[in-house]
Structure formats: structure tokens, C-alpha cells
N, C-alpha and C positions, 0 to 999 in steps of 0.2 A: 036196947040190940041195933037200933040207929042213933042213940046214942053215942057208945061208944063205937060205932063206924067213924060217926066224926069224928071222936075226940083221937082215934087213930091215924085219919086222912089230916089233919091240922097238923099233926105231930110231923106225918110223915114231908106235906109238904114244908115244915119251917125248918126243919133239917137241911131239905135238899137246898131251900134258898140260904141255908148257912154256909152249905157247902160250896152252893153256885160263887157266894157271895166273896169266900175266904179265896176261892181259886180265882176270879174276876183280881183281888188282888196281888197277887202273889205274880200275874201276868202282869198287873202293869208296875207292880216294881220291880219284877225283872226288865220292861222296858225303857224303867226309867234307867234302868245299870247302864244298856247297853246303849240307849242315848248317849250319857254321863261321856261312857266311855269313847263312841265314836268323837265327841264334841274336845274330851282333852286332848285325841289324836289329831284331830283337824285342828286346833288349837295350837301343838307343835310345828304345826308345817310351817315352811318359810314360802315368801311370796314366788320364790323358781318352784316350789313341791306344786302351790297350789294351779300356777301356770303349766306344769306338766300332767295334774290330772283334769283340768276344765277346760286347758287350751284357751280359742280367743275365746270363751264365754262365763270367762270369768266373770261375778257378778261385780258396776261397779260399786256399791255401796259399802263389799270387804273391803278396809286400808288397815294400814298397819304404821301408827302412831309413831316417829322417830321420837319425837320429845315425851319422854314420861311428865307426869305433872307433880307436882312438889309443895299442893297447898300448906302444910303443915310448914315450911320453910316460908313462904307466902305470911301467916301469921307470927312468925317470930319477928319477922323481918319489920311488918308494922309496930312491933310492940318498940322495937330497939329505934325504930326512924326518929325520931327525936335525939337522941345522941347520935346517930352516924350521922343526920344532916347537919349538925355543929361541928362535926369533925372536917365533916367533907367541904364546907365552908371556906374553913381556914387553909386549906390544902390548896382547894379550887383559887385563891385570892393568891395564891403563893406560887400557884404553877402555872395559871391560865392569863395572868395578869400579863406577864412575860410575853407569851404565847402571840395576845393582841397588839403589844408594842409588833412583833418581830413580822404578823403577819397582816400588821394594819395597810391598804391599802395607800397605793400614792397622794391621793385627794384628801388623806386625813390625816391630821398631824399629833395625833393624841386620841387613847382612843384604854380607858381604863374601868376599871366597878365603880357606880357611884353607889350604888348600894345592891346587897346580895345575901337573898333568902331563898331557902330550899324549902319552904312552906312546908306544911304539915302531910300532905299526900305520900306513900311510900312507894317506891315502884315496886311492880306486878314481875315476876319470873312466872310465864306462861309453862315453860317447860325446861327441858334438861336432856341433855345427849352426851351420853359419853360413849367415849371412843380409845380406843389405843391402836395409832397408826403406826406408831414406833417405838424400837427396843427402847425401855428406861425413861416412859412417859408417858401421864394419863392426860387425852384430851378432854377437855369437858366445854359444851356447847350450850351458852344459855341464853333461851329465848327472853330477851329485856324491852319491856314494857311500861314506860314511862308517863302517865297523864298527870302533870303538876301545875300546882297552883304558886310559884315559887314567884319569887317577885324579886325580880333582876333590874337594874337602870343601869346604863353606860354614860360615857359622860364623855361625848364625841365634840371633836375640838376639830376646825379648819381653820383656813387661812381665811373663808371670808366669815366665819361662826367664832367669840371667842369660845363658849362652851352651850351645845346641848344637850340637854338631856334623854334619852332614848328607854323606855320600860318594853323590856323583853315579856309579851303575856300570854297565856295559853299558850307554857311550853311544852310540844308532846314529843317523846322521846322514841324510836321503834328500833332495834338493832339485833344482831346475834355477836353476841361474845364471845368470845375462845379464850379459856383458858386452862391453859397447857402448865401441868405440874411437870419437873424435869424431879427422878429421884435419883434417892438417894440409901446407901447402905447403912448409915447413924443414923440414930434419929435424929431429927423428928421424921427423919423417912423423905424426905419432900428439901432438895436444896435451891430451888426456885420455884417461880412463877413467872410465866409469859402471858398479860393479859393483850387483846387487841381486837379490833370490830372484823367480821369479817367483809369482803368484799360483796359481796353475791349472799343472801339480797341484800341491796346497799342501804347501809344504814341513813334513817330518815330522821328527821331533826325539821317538827314544825313550830311557828312561833309566829306570833301577832307582834311589829312594831307599833310602836305610840309616843309621839314628843312629847313630853311633859312641861307642860307651860310655853309649848312653840306648834312649830311644823312642821314635818318632815321635809316641806319644799327651802328650808333655809339652808341645805344642804344639799343640791342639786343631786339625785343618783344615790344616795346613802344606804337607799332599805337594799339596793344590787351591792353597795359596798362590803355591807354588812352581810349579809347571805354569802358573798364571797369569801368574805375573809374564816365566816364561822364551816364554811363547805374547806378549805384549805384547810383548816387547822385537825380537822376531823381524819381529813383524807392524807395529810401530811403525816401528821405524829399519832394518829390511834389506829385510824385502817391497813388491813392486811396490806403488806410487809412489813409497816409498819408495825411497830408493839413495846411495849414496857415491859423490861425485864428486872425483875424483884428476887435479890437474893433472901434464902431465909435460914434461920438455924444458926446460921455462924458457922455452917460448915464447908472452908474450902475447895473451892468450885472453878471448871474455869467456863466462864460465862460466852467464852467469841463465839462457841458454836448456838449460842441463841438470841445474840445481837443481830442486828439489822446490817449488813454488808454487800458491797456492791458486785454484783454479779458478771455484767457485760456490761456495755453501753453501743446504744444504735446513733448509727451516722447516718443525718436527716440531710438531705437535698432540697430546700425549697426551690422548686422549679418556677413555676408561675400561676398563677388561678386567671378564671378564665369568667365572665358575666356575672364579675361584682354589682352588687346592689348600691347606686349610688344615694349618698346621704347628702348631697352635696345641696343647695337649691341655687347660685352658680356655679359652673364648671363641674367638675368628677371630681369622685374621692382622691384622697391620697393614701393607697393603702400601704401595708407594712403588714410583718407576721410576727405574732409570738408565739413560740412553741417551748413544752415543756413536757420534762416527766415528772418530775414533782415541783411544786408551785414555788419553790426555794429556790429555787435552779432555773429562773425564764431569760432566753436570750431571746432576741430579737432580730431580724433584716431591716434591710435599710428599706428608705420609704422612696416612693413613686408618685412622680409629680403626677396629678390630672390625666387618672388612666384606671379603667376598669378591665384592663386584659393585662397584668402588671407580669414584668418576667425579672426574677429573681436573682435564682442560679447561683444558690449560697448555703453551704456546706456548715453543718454544725454536728460535735457531738456530746452527746448526751451519754449521762449514767444510770445503771437500771439494776433497780436491789432484786426485782422477782420480776420473770418474765413471762411467769404465767396469769401475775393479776395486773401488773400494769400498763397502760394505754399511753400513747404519744397524743398530746393534745395541741390543735393548732387554734390559732384566733388571728383573725381579722380584722385589724383596725383601718378604721380614717383619721390618719392624724391631723387636726385641727387646733386652734387657738387656745381654747378653754379643752374642755373634756374632750379626749378622743372617743367615738363611738365606733362599737362591735359593728363589724357585716357580716359577720358569721365565725361559725366555732364547729370544731368537728374532731374527732376521734379516731385513732387506729389501735386498736389492742395487740401489744405485741407478742402474744400468744400465736399470732399470725404470723408472723418473719420464722424460715429456717435461718437456723445459724450460719453465718461468713456469705450468705445467700442475698445477691442486690433485688431489690422487687423496687416497680414504680406500681406504682398508685395514685389513681384519680379519686379525690375524695370528696363527697357534695357537704357543702357547708352550709348549717342548721343557725337559724336563728336561738337554741338552748342545748345543751345535750337535754335537760327534762324538758322534751317535748309537751308533756302531760298541762304546763302552766303555759305555753305560747297560745294565743291567738294565732297572731300571724306566721300562718308557714307558708309562704312564698315562696321560690326560689329563689336561693343567695350566693347561686353559684358555685362553682368549682375549685379544687386548689388539688397541684400533682406537686409530688414529691418522690423521691426516692431515697429509699432507706436498707440498710443492712447493718441488721442485727451480729456483734461479735461479744462470744464467751469470754471472758476474764479465766487466765490462768489463775494461778496462788501470786505469784510475782505483779501481776498486772492488777488482780483485784487487791492486795495494800497499797500500790500504788496509786491505786483508784480511789483508796480512805481517803491516805493524805493527802490527796488534789483536794478533795471534796470538803475536808475541812479547812484547807487554804484558802477554797471560793469561797467559802461562809465569813472567813477572817476579813477575806478581802471585801464580801461584800458590807460590814459591819462599819468598816475603815471608810468607805465610800459614802455611806450612811452620816458616818458622825461628822465627815467634813461636809457634808451638805449638798452633795455631787448627786447623790439620790434620796430619793424621799421616803423609802422605803426598803427594806432588804427586800420584799418581797416586787419590786419593780423589775421590768426585765430589760438585760442589759445587751447592748448590739455591739458589734465588729469594732467601736472607738472605746466604746465603756469598757474597758479591760477585765478580764481576770486576773489577767497577769498582773496587774498592775498599777501602774504608774496613775496617783490620783489627780493628778495636774494634765495629764494627759485625757483621762475620763473628763474631765470638769471642762476641759476646752473641748471636748468632742458633744457633750449635752450642750453647753451653751452654743455651739454654733447651732445644735441640731433644733436647738429653742428659737434663734433667728430663722431658721430654716421653715420653721411653720410658721414664723411670725409674718415672712415676708408671704411665704402663701397664699397667708389669709390676706394682706393686705394689693396681693396680684387681683384675688377674685373682687377685692371693692373698688381694683382701679378697674375693670371690664364694667363691673357692673354702672361705675358713671362713666362710663367710654372712654378710660384711658389702659395703659398698660403699665405697671408697675416693676421695673427689673432689678436688679440687684445684685452683690452676691453673696447674699444672704441666700435667693431663692439657687443659686446653682449650689449651694452649699449644701441645702437643702435635697436637692436632684441626687448626689452623690450618698447621699446617706449620712457619710461623716466625711471630713476631709482629713480626720485620721488614719493614714494606711492599715491595712485591714492583714492583721497579723496572728500565725495561721491557730489552728482549730485547739484548743484548749478541752479539755471534762469538764462538760457541761456549760460551756463558757463561747467566747471567740468564733467568729466565721473565718472560715478556709479561702 
């Protein structure tokens, strides 16, 4: 009897455990399904929806990545890279070498590729963001990183050195590449592709310079010259609003809306500067200002002798392609017999200007626009400018486009005539954009004699004598040529 009771009791307990286990598993399954539904609903919420629900207590660890990862694309790019690198090398030689010649600084007489190999390390695409901001277009932003083992050697020639090979090592590029697809109704459904680098975040190109079989000190300031040349090429040809437009598929299409066009002009009056840094051991600096929106269209004021609080009151007009992304750059230099020394630099974002509204601003001068690499952060003084932004109508836009082309042709003629050393060289009131080559040459020669006269004058003071003459007075006026009316991107009023 006891055995039967024990068996029955065991069966009851076993059945009860099985029923309880089944009930628990059903409950856990329903809970998991409920949580999965909640998570799915939560995942469909936008950033604004979460803020409405959580208020200010939204956890910081919740993120909304804007860029989608494309690991599969990086794998394919790594396989294709040997072929892409070879084809890209040819394109770079054909397209970048003319730019190196066009944008080379005045202190260098020749800048070319001696060796160019892109290495075997493929670029990496960290992410892709696709958006459609305008009807008929697809906009794709690509987070582009490239830690390269490229072998690049530049053949640099200067007046004092016949040829100096300089190697660019440890090349790294960080940029956001914007690709715009212009859609069409005919196959292949894309009529053109626009490629540019976004200005924000600013593209970063890091590298190390090394002289091959020589020393970088053979050409004073060569590192800064190459840095400025690379920055100018990227800023003035690839960085938005500048862009590359490529028609595709043979579909007839009007590309005028995609190409870069002048949108307005900024009228700048360089008034004065205060408390400039003195770069001279004897006497005071001889300051002048170089100003530009695009590096290819630099203009400069006259030189004020021996003065750390100069007054210029000169007016210039500069063409603007995109008020939202471009800035007015002002650099103050000390004119010297050898290489002119930069006293300070500053910029004024054009987006801060209201159309047809005059504005006077005092800008603090900095050692460099990139202050992270600068150790000397002492005060460099201030510069006062009056600015007025005017937006073009259709007729003014077309006229400005023709004027821009004419100015570039004029600069090339001045360079071929030996009046200026580079198309990147700033021109003043004497070196006209209107352009008599003879007058321009006279202006530069007299300006050069003025710089020599200033140097002799300082040397004379050091010896206890004062050397004066016509050349010195010519430098004080900045140029002996009468000031011409303001031109687009050109002479002073």
C-alpha cells in the first residue's frame, strides 16, 4: 500500500512540475515577444520622438549614426586597388602637375613630380550617407580615409638651388567627399556626376617632408611653401563650392546649373592695423596686406614704411562663388629685401555679412589659421576693414564670369612676361588687372627698388648714416603708377 501511494505521489509531483515548466516557458516566450515588439517600436522612433518621450533625461549612449558602414565595398576596393592606383597615377600626373605649376609660390621656379606611386594600401570608406536635398538629384556623402604608403617625390627648383628632390612620406588623407548624381529620364538615368570635398569638417592632408640627398634648409621656408601650395590647390579646386562636373552617358544636358559661377562680390576697404608685431632687428616692419577669397585672385595694398600702426584706406572688389562657405582671408606681411615675413593672418566668414549692408570690423591677427600646430600664440595686433557684400543679378553674374576669365588670362600673360613669378602672386594697384604689361613691369621694378632702398636705409642707420633717395620714396607710396578704378578681383580704388 505504501509503495502504491509513493508511486502515485511521484506521478502527481512529476505532472505538476511538467505543467509548471510548460507554463513558465509560455510566460517567458510571451514576455520575449512583448519586449521584441517594444524594441521594434522603439527602433522606429526618430531622435525628435525620443526627445519628446524622454525629455531632458534621454541617455547619452543612445546614438543615431548618420553614415552607414560599407564593409563589402572596402573589400572590393582592396581587390581593385592595384588597377585603380595605376590608372589614377596617370590622371594625377596629367591633371595635378599643371596645377602645381599654376599654384606654385613665387619663391619656387619649378614644381613637378619626379616619382609618383600610390602604393598598395587602398583607401578606406568609413561610411556613406545618402540624402536627397533637391528634386532630380541624389546626394551621397562619403567618409573617406586613406593611410597611404605612397611614394611621391617632387622635383623643386628655386633661384638659389638648381633642383632639390623632396619626398612626401606618411601621407594620410581625411575628408568627406560629396558626390551628386544628376538624374535623367533616359538610360543610364544619370546625366552628370558632381564631385567635391565638404568644407566642414575641413579636409585634412598630413604628410612628412624629407629632402632626398640634401637638406630642406637649402631652400628657406620650403616646407611652408609646399604646405601652402597643397592647401591652395585643395581649397581652390576641390573644396566646396568648387567642384568637378563629369557628364555621363552621352545624354545632352545643360551643365550650367551644376558648374561654379560667381554669386556676388565683396567690396573690402583695408583701413588700418594696430600694434603689429615687429619683425626687424633695426627699425620697424614695413607692412602691407594681401587679401583674397580665392588664392588665385590675390590682391595687395601699398607698403607703409617703418610703421607698426599703418593706415592704408584702400578699397578692393573680390568675386564670391558661395557666401555660405567662403571666407575673406587677410594676411599682413613685412616687406623685406629677401623673403617677406608674415606678421599675422585672419579670416572673416562671408556668411556673417548681410547683402548690401556696410559693416566695419576689427579682426585679431593670428600666427596661423590652424592654431593647433602653433606654439607661439602671442598677440599679433588687429586689422580694421570695412566690408560690403553685394549679390549679383543674372547680368552681373555673366559679366563677372567673363571678368574672372579675363583676369586669369591677364595673370598668365604677366607670368609669361616675367613680371610676376607665379599666378598665385598677389598684385597691387600698380600691377593692373586691366593690364598693361609694361606698366605692371615698371610697378614691380619700382616696388623692388623701394624694398632695396628700405634695406639700405636700415643698414645705413646701423652704421650711423641715413641713406635716402628716389627708390625709398617710391616704396612709401606703394607704387609710382596712378591708382586705377576698382576691377573685379583686382586693383584698388
